C-alpha positions in Angstrom: 106.7 170.6 -7.4 103.1 170.5 -8.4 101.0 173.4 -7.4 98.2 171.1 -6.1 100.7 169.7 -3.6 102.7 172.8 -2.8 99.8 175.0 -1.7 98.3 172.7 0.9 101.7 171.5 2.1 102.9 175.1 2.7 99.6 176.0 4.3 99.9 173.0 6.7 103.4 173.9 7.8 102.5 177.6 8.3 99.4 176.6 10.3 101.5 174.3 12.5 104.1 177.0 13.1 101.4 179.5 14.0 99.3 177.2 16.2 102.3 176.0 18.2 104.0 179.4 18.2 107.2 177.8 17.1 108.0 180.8 14.9 107.6 184.5 15.4 105.3 186.4 13.0 108.3 187.6 10.9 109.7 184.1 11.2 106.5 182.7 9.6 106.7 185.2 6.7 110.3 184.2 6.1 109.4 180.5 6.3 106.7 181.0 3.7 109.1 182.7 1.3 111.6 179.9 2.0 109.0 177.2 1.3 108.0 178.9 -1.9 111.7 178.9 -3.0 111.8 175.2 -2.4 108.5 174.5 -4.1 109.3 176.1 -7.4 111.8 173.3 -8.2 110.1 170.6 -10.2 111.3 167.9 -7.8 109.4 167.6 -4.5 112.4 166.2 -2.6 113.8 169.6 -1.6 110.5 170.8 -0.1 110.3 167.4 1.7 113.8 167.9 3.2 112.7 171.3 4.5 109.5 169.8 6.0 111.4 166.9 7.6 114.0 169.2 9.0 111.4 171.5 10.5 109.2 168.7 11.9 112.1 166.6 13.3 113.8 169.7 14.7 110.8 171.0 16.6 110.2 167.4 17.9 113.8 167.3 19.2 113.4 170.7 20.8 110.2 169.6 22.6 111.9 166.5 23.9 114.6 168.3 25.7 112.9 171.7 26.6 112.1 171.0 30.2 115.6 169.5 30.9 117.4 172.3 29.2 115.3 174.8 31.2 117.0 173.5 34.3 120.5 173.4 32.9 120.7 176.8 31.2 119.1 180.2 31.6 118.0 182.9 29.2 119.8 186.2 28.9 116.6 187.8 30.2 117.0 186.1 33.5 114.4 183.4 32.9 115.1 179.7 32.7 116.6 178.3 29.6 114.9 176.6 26.7 114.2 177.6 23.1 111.3 180.0 22.5 109.8 180.9 19.2 112.4 181.1 16.4 112.8 184.3 14.4 113.5 185.0 10.8 117.2 185.1 11.3 117.2 181.6 12.7 115.1 180.4 9.7 117.6 181.9 7.2 120.6 180.6 9.1 119.4 177.0 8.4 117.9 177.4 5.0 119.4 180.3 3.1 122.2 178.4 1.4 119.9 175.6 0.4 117.3 178.1 -1.0 119.9 179.9 -3.1 121.2 176.5 -4.5 117.6 175.4 -5.2 116.8 178.6 -7.2 120.1 178.2 -9.1 119.3 174.6 -9.9 115.7 175.6 -11.0 117.2 178.2 -13.3 119.7 175.6 -14.6 116.9 173.1 -15.5 114.9 175.9 -17.1 117.8 176.9 -19.2 118.4 173.3 -20.3 114.7 173.0 -21.2 114.1 170.2 -18.8 112.1 172.1 -16.2 108.7 170.9 -17.4 109.9 167.4 -18.3 108.1 165.0 -16.0 110.7 162.3 -16.8 113.5 164.5 -15.6 116.0 162.5 -13.4 119.3 163.0 -11.8 122.1 161.5 -13.9 125.0 160.0 -12.0 128.0 162.3 -12.1 126.1 165.5 -12.9 124.4 168.4 -11.2 126.5 168.9 -8.1 124.0 171.4 -6.8 121.8 168.5 -5.7 124.6 167.4 -3.5 125.0 170.8 -2.0 121.3 171.1 -1.2 121.1 167.8 0.5 124.4 168.4 2.4 123.0 171.6 3.8 120.0 170.0 5.4 122.0 167.0 6.5 124.4 169.3 8.3 121.8 171.6 10.0 119.7 168.5 11.0 122.8 166.9 12.5 123.6 170.2 14.4 120.1 170.6 15.6 119.8 167.0 16.9 123.2 167.2 18.4 122.6 170.5 20.3 119.0 169.8 21.3 119.4 166.2 22.3 123.0 166.2 23.4 122.1 168.1 26.5 120.2 165.0 27.7 123.6 163.3 28.2 124.2 162.3 31.8 127.9 163.1 31.4 129.1 166.7 31.1 130.3 167.9 27.7 134.0 168.4 26.9 135.3 171.2 24.8 136.0 170.0 21.2 139.1 172.2 21.0 140.3 170.9 24.4 138.8 167.4 25.1 140.4 167.3 28.5 138.4 170.3 29.7 134.9 169.7 31.1 132.4 172.5 30.4 128.8 173.3 31.6 125.9 171.9 29.5 125.0 174.3 26.7 128.6 175.5 26.1 129.3 176.3 22.5 131.7 173.7 21.3 130.9 171.3 24.1 130.4 167.7 22.8 129.2 164.4 24.3 128.8 160.9 22.9 125.0 161.3 23.2 125.2 164.5 21.2 127.4 163.1 18.5 125.1 160.1 18.2 122.1 162.3 17.9 123.9 164.3 15.2 124.6 161.2 13.3 120.9 160.3 13.6 119.8 163.7 12.3 122.1 163.5 9.3 121.0 160.0 8.4 117.3 160.9 8.5 117.9 163.6 5.9 120.2 161.4 3.8 117.7 158.6 3.7 114.8 160.9 2.9 116.7 162.3 -0.1 117.6 158.8 -1.3 113.9 157.8 -1.2 112.6 160.9 -3.0 115.3 162.0 -5.5 114.4 160.8 -9.0 117.6 158.9 -9.8 118.3 157.9 -13.4 118.6 154.2 -14.3 122.4 154.2 -14.2 122.3 154.6 -10.4 122.6 151.1 -9.0 121.6 150.0 -5.5 125.3 150.1 -4.5 125.6 153.6 -5.9 122.6 154.8 -3.9 124.0 153.2 -0.8 127.3 155.1 -1.2 125.4 158.3 -1.9 123.4 157.9 1.3 126.5 157.1 3.4 128.4 160.1 1.9 125.5 162.5 2.7 125.3 161.1 6.2 129.0 161.7 6.8 128.8 165.2 5.2 126.0 166.1 7.6 127.8 164.6 10.5 130.8 166.7 9.6 128.5 169.7 10.0 127.9 169.2 13.7 131.7 168.8 14.3 132.4 171.9 12.3 129.6 173.8 14.1 131.1 172.8 17.5 134.6 173.9 16.4 133.4 177.2 15.1 131.3 177.8 18.2 134.2 177.0 20.5 136.5 179.4 18.7 134.3 182.2 17.3 131.4 182.3 19.6 131.6 183.4 23.3 129.9 181.1 25.8 128.8 183.3 28.7 128.2 181.7 32.1 126.4 183.1 35.2 129.1 183.0 37.9 126.6 182.4 40.7 124.7 179.4 39.2 127.4 178.1 36.8 124.8 177.9 34.0 125.3 178.9 30.4 123.3 182.0 29.4 121.5 181.7 26.1 121.0 184.8 23.9 117.4 185.4 22.7 116.9 184.3 19.1 120.5 183.1 18.8 121.9 186.5 19.4 125.0 187.4 21.4 124.9 187.5 25.2 126.0 190.7 26.9 128.8 190.1 29.3 127.3 192.7 31.7 123.9 191.8 33.0 121.0 194.0 32.1 118.4 192.1 34.2 115.3 194.2 35.0 115.7 193.4 38.7 119.1 195.1 38.7 117.8 198.0 36.7 114.9 198.5 39.0 117.2 198.5 42.1 119.5 201.0 40.4 116.6 203.3 39.6 115.3 203.0 43.2 118.7 204.0 44.6 119.0 207.0 42.4 115.5 208.0 43.3 116.2 207.7 47.0 119.4 209.7 46.6 117.6 212.4 44.6 114.8 212.7 47.2 117.3 213.0 50.0 119.1 215.8 48.2 115.9 217.7 47.7 115.0 217.4 51.3 118.3 218.8 52.5 118.3 221.8 50.3 121.6 222.9 48.9 123.7 221.8 51.9 126.3 219.1 51.2 124.5 217.5 48.3 127.5 215.4 47.3 128.0 214.1 50.8 124.3 213.3 51.1 124.4 211.3 47.9 127.4 209.3 49.0 125.8 208.7 52.4 122.5 207.5 50.8 124.3 205.2 48.3 126.6 203.9 51.0 123.7 203.1 53.3 121.9 201.3 50.4 125.1 199.4 49.6 125.4 198.2 53.2 121.7 197.2 53.2 122.2 195.2 50.0 125.3 193.5 51.3 123.4 192.4 54.4 120.9 190.8 52.2 123.6 189.0 50.2 122.8 190.9 47.0 125.5 190.8 44.3 124.3 193.9 42.5 126.2 197.1 42.8 124.5 199.6 45.0 126.0 202.6 43.1 124.4 201.5 39.8 127.6 200.0 38.5 126.9 196.5 37.1 128.7 193.8 39.1 130.6 191.2 37.0 128.1 188.4 37.4 128.9 186.9 34.0 132.1 185.5 32.6 133.2 184.0 29.2 133.6 180.3 29.6 135.1 179.7 26.1 135.4 181.3 22.7 135.9 184.7 21.2 132.9 187.1 20.9 133.1 187.4 17.1 130.0 185.6 15.8 126.6 184.8 17.3 124.9 181.4 17.0 123.0 182.3 13.8 126.2 183.4 12.0 128.0 180.2 13.1 125.1 178.1 11.8 125.0 179.9 8.4 128.8 179.6 8.1 128.8 176.0 8.9 125.9 175.1 6.5 127.5 177.0 3.7 130.9 175.4 4.3 129.5 171.9 4.3 127.4 172.5 1.1 130.4 174.0 -0.8 132.7 171.3 0.5 130.3 168.5 -0.5 130.0 170.0 -4.0 133.7 170.3 -4.4 134.1 166.7 -3.2 131.5 165.5 -5.8 133.3 167.4 -8.5 136.6 165.6 -7.6 134.9 162.2 -7.4 133.0 162.6 -10.7 135.9 164.2 -12.6 134.0 167.5 -13.1 135.7 170.9 -13.1 135.6 172.7 -9.8 134.3 175.7 -11.7 131.0 173.8 -12.2 130.1 174.7 -8.6 130.0 178.4 -9.6 129.6 178.4 -13.4 126.4 176.5 -14.2 
């Protein structure tokens, strides 16, 4: 990618992320490094895919933010809705593509075609291109599906048990609206790549159409795979009082036991009251005094309908709706993106009669 285009383009994306606070400071630094990795490739298509994914993804997030805030809640106790994304979330979506782009750049440099302005993508060669596009088609499909799928008027059903209705925001929960949005996200990336990839002359119109369809389907498979991995390997924690799914900050895991500040403040207050009572009574029956104080506070809280434990022991106000607590959302995204990229490259090798080793041995 030409330096005269790369510098202002990266600067514009960074300014947008900073001004809209869509990324944390470390997230912005990570995004800059990611953008540079994309820009070192002689083709501009990969940087364009990164930009389209970022811009379309933030637009989708903005569309549903207010609605999602009403349907889910944050692990901090606030309403739901995506905040500024951190560096881990940036890498979860772009790390695989960045590695493949750097490998392809090294491959072109080794072949002596890096500086060749007439360089083009020959049909049946360079499966790394397929892997890069498949990565962004998959993460775009997943982003659109999760961000816009929550707009569905019908409740989602668990992908591993379609007969089971789950709360909006449940990992592995799918709706027709969400699947349609995922297909849209994948097609946007596929069409963008078709318009910008420098195809060689042997690529006919029909061949380009098949490529676009294949990339769209590869991306759509990503949202299905992400839903499946989320339903199996990622725990969906629900607040038992509101029935809403609790979202971890920055895509991290949600603690099963609540650590809400209100509960911590109440616990500290009870302990302070118990301590003060003990000091006032001297050394007489301190254990009994503590029990009396805590019991009295417990009765008072029960009268107010509080669900917190008066003795400072967290009450089970959360439960796992589905999934095993093995991976967090970022790990699921990275695993999905990598799987789709590798799978697409292997499929391209089989279709074009290339050795599978070409995916690894460049």
